[in-house]
N, C-alpha and C positions, 0 to 999 in steps of 0.2 A: 906461062905452061900449066901447073897448078891449076889457075883459075879458068883456064878456058876447059879443062880437059872436065870439071868441077858443073862447069856451065852445061857443056855438050851433053853430058852423060845425063845432068837434070832435064834439059829439053827432051833428050831422050827418052827417060821415063814416062815424064810427064803425060808426051804425044801417044804411047806404046801401053804403058799400064795404069794411070793414073782415072781411076772409076769413081773418086770419091765426087759426091754431088750434093748441092746445097743450092737453095731458090735463089742465093744472090750472086753465084757464081757465074760469071761471064755475062752482067747485064751492063750497062753503060750509062746506068741512070745514074747522077750525083748522089740526089738526095738518096734513094733506097741504099745506095752503097755505103754512106755517111750512115743513115741509120742502121744500116748492118754491125758496121763496125761499132757503133759506139753502145750497141744490147750486147754484143761479142766482149767487149773489155770485162775484166776477171770474171765473166760468164762461160760454160760450157757448149759448144755452139748446140746437142742436143738439147738442150732448155733453151739458147738463145732462139733459134729455128723458130720455137712456139711463137715466141714473143714478137720474132722479126714478121711472121706473115700475121699476127693479129694487126699489128700497125699498120703493115700495108693494106689489108682489108679495109680496117676503119678510114686512115688516111692514104690516099693513094698519092697523093701530090702533096707536097710541102705546106702547099697554102693550106692544104685540109688540116694538117697538122699547127701552121699558124692560128688559126682562127678557130681552132677547139678550146673547151672551157680548161682550165689547168688540172682540175680535181679529177675530168675523166683521162686526163694525161698521165698521172698520176695513179691513178685506180689499173689503166690496162697495164703500169707499167711493177704494179704490188706484186711482190716475190723475188725481183730480177737483186735486189739490194742496191746498193752503192746509190743511194737516190739522187746526186750531185749529177751525177750522169742525164739522170731525168731533168733534173734543172734546167740544165745548160743544154738538152736539147730542145726544151721549149724558148728559152732564149734565142737558141741560132737558129731554128724555125724562124721565129716572128721578124730576126733581124733580118736574115736574107728577102723573108715575103715583103716586109714595108720599108726597107732602107733599099733593096736590092730587086726590085722589082719583080720576086718569085724568080732570082737568076742564081742557079748556084755560081758562085766562083769557080775561076779553071786554072788561074795560074796558083802555082804552088804557095808565092806567098801569101796572099789572100786566102787559100784556106788554111793555112798554117794559123793566120789572124782569128779565126774563130772561136768562139768562146767555148772549151770544151774539147778541142782538136791541139793533139800535139802531134811530133814529126812522124810516129808509126801512121794515126790515120792518115795525117795530109798524103802522107805516100801512096797511102792505098787509094783512095779517094785520087791523087792525080794520077797512078798510074792506070787503074781497074777502068777509071771513068774517061779520063783525055788523052791516056797515052804516053804519060810524059815519063821519060827515063828517072824513077825515084826508087831505091830500093825500100821495100817493106821488112821491116825488121819486129819481128814480134817473137815471144819464144819459141819457138817451132823453130823460126829461123836462126837465132843464138844457139839454141843448141848442134842444130846441124853443122853449121859455121865451127862451132868450137869443134866437137868431134871429127870435121875431115880435117881441118888446119893444124890442131891439134895446139888450140890454145889454151894454158892453161890458165887464165887470168881470169878471177870472179867475173861472169856476166853481169852481177848489180854492181859491180864497182864502174867509177867512172873510167881507168883505161881499159878496162873489158869490155866496156860498150862501144867506145870510142873506136877500139883496134877491129871487134866485128863489125860494126857497121861498116868502117872502110871496107873493110874487106866484101861486105855484102854490093856496095857501091862499085867494087873493082870486076866483081862477078856477073852482073846486072847486066843482061841481055837487051841493051837499048832499041833492041830492033822491035821488039814483044816483051813491054816490062809485064805488062798486065799478066801475058800466058807466063812469064819466068817468075813473078811474084809470087802467084797464085800455085805454082806448080811447086815450088821452093816449101810454102807453107804445109800443102797436102804433104809431100814429100817427110815434112816433118812430124805431123800428125799419125802420119799411118805407116812407115817405114823405120825411120830413127828417133823413134818412140822414146819418152824419158822412160823406160821401163818395159823391158823385155822387147829390144829392139831388133827387126829384121835382119842383120848381119847376114846373113848365107844366102840370103838372096838379093842383097842393096848390089845396085851396081855401080857404085863409088867403093867399095869394098877393098878394092887392090889399090888405091892410091889414099883411104881413109888414115890417118896417123892414129886417131884411135884405138882402130883395130889390129892395123898392123903392129901395134905397141901394146896392146893388150888394155885398154885404157877406156873403152867404152861404157864402163858402170863409173868409173871416175871423172867422166867430163860430161857436159860443163860444171865447173866448180862455183858455187853460190857461197858468198863472201860471210854475206848479213845473215842472223838468227832472228827469226821473226820471234816478239816477243809480246806476249798479249795479258791486257789487263781485265782483271775478274771485276764485275759489276754485278748489284742485285739492287733486286725492285719490288715494291710491294705496289701494286696495283688495285685500286680502288674502283670497282664497277655498281657505281651507285645508282639505281634503277627507282624509278618515280611512273608509274603510268605509263609502264612500257618502254620508257626510253631511259637510256643511262647518259651521263653527261661524259663529252669528250670537248678535244680542241686538238688544235695544229700545233706543232712542236715549230718553233719558228726561231730558237736558239741554235749557235754553233755548237750543235753536239750531232750526235748520233739522230739518227730516223729526221733528220730534217725536213718539214713538208707533208712527213704523215701525222697523222691523229692518232692521239694516247687518251689512255683514260686520268683520272685523276691517281696522282703518285706520289711515294717517297722514296730515295736510293738507303739502301740498307749497308750498315759497312759488314755484316757478315754473311752468308748465305741463308736463305729463308726457308730452309728445310726440314728444321728440326720441328715437330708437327707440335710435342709438349709446350717445349719454351715458348715458340711462336702462338700458340694458342692462351698460355698464362699472360704473353704482353699484350695480347688484344683483348682479353676477357675481363669482366670484374666478375664480383659474387653472382651478378647474374650474367648468365651463361649467351644473353642474348643483344648485351651492351658491350661497345667498343672502348678501351680506355686509352689508346695509344694518343699520346697529346697532341698530334698535327690533326687529327683527324674532327674533332668538335671544332676546331678553327675553321678547319675546311667547310665543314658541313652547317656552320652556325649554329641556329634552337632548335633545327629541324630531327626531329623521332627517326630512331632508323633501329633496325635489327639484322642481325647478319642472318646469311643465305646460306653462305658456303663459303668454303677455302679450297682454291685449286690445288691440285698439283703442282710441283716445278716444271714450266716451264726453261727451255734455252735455245739460245741463238748464237752463232758463231759468226762473228765479225771479224775483217781483216786484221782489226787490232784489238776487237777486245770479245771475251766471252759473257754474254748476259745471261743470267737468271734471274726468273722474274715468280711471284706467285698472284695470284687474284682475288681480292675479298670480294667478294657478293655482299651487299646491302639494299634493304630494301628501304627507301622515304615513306613517311607518312605526311609529307610536305615538300615543296620544291625546294631547293638551296638558292637562298636569295642572292643574285648576283655574283656568281662564281667566277673569279679569275680565270677570264679567256673561257670556260665554259659553255658549252650549249648542249642541250637537253636534246636528244635524237632518238629516232629509232624507224623500226622496219625497212621501208626502200630505203629512204635517209641516211639507213646508217650503212645499208650494206653497198653504198655508193661510194664510201669515204676508201682512202689507202691506207691501210694500217701496216706497223713493220709485219715480218712474218709471225714474229712470236706473239703478237697479240691476236693476229689471223688464227693464230695455233690455237690459243685460246677458245676463239669465239665458234670454231669449229670441232672442238673438244667434244667429249662425251661428260655426262652430267656432273655439278662440280661434287668434289669430295666435302660431307658436312664436315663442320667442327664440333666434335662431341667431346663433353667432359668426363672423364672418368669418376 
């Protein structure tokens, strides 16, 4: 009885009051639905919209994306973060184009088998593109169901997820799964919001357990506390004749497949100017004495141009701080490990982590000065 009330009230709100507009809403093209869902993972809708439109304009068909140079795709993705999504996007586009003759799979198990596609994304594609009866369960849906049905199990626990997913499937309107799923997600985003939900005008109010019991601010429950690791880097911007040395990160660490300058990781934050200056300089204020730099630069003579202020980037599980030491070389570095010297248009076409992009677009460097 409560499931039916929930479904009917939600569908009524969706038909009558849902004015949320998004460029991917209501379309049936599985490629564009998949693209939007991948972009929106861990991304705000406002930010994701710009990237979605950018990708669709440049790659209107999945074959266009599959045949594009990898560097160009990563450059378009630049700033979105979670670059494994981009890597999976490229892999899946090429798999569909080459192995499936460009035809997006239409059965739920086949969609779920695609690289980078989990149950949520598979359900979204299946229901929105092919009208298959699969409930889409994202953060908005978990919040709405937790509050309405009074589920106190943590939504990030195995039991809580299973319980709420089962509720989502039981409440699903199988005659219009696309409309129901979209309406439920929109309802969570615009009415049953995380903070300051619009309970006074909510059509589900009378039977919402959280509202009736005064628990709206207590639900949903989250059991896991996010712990972030602090990391500190010093990047060497080694310049010679207008080019700087960069390489692509290929290890299984942050910023995989993005470009970086020569760098070392530090044990403490590099924001104490005096201590860092003393660590960097010999008696000649233009020479560097960090033990790893001569090894990197070989016999090339170099002078300090400047040291940047601290730049920061917040990742899901890490807080990263970095400073950039800009040096001018009198001759090129001999065979650096994986590094190439690039400049001008070539440099601007490369995809860098947001922290490095912030440095590249910042105001002039803060010069080291010895008192």
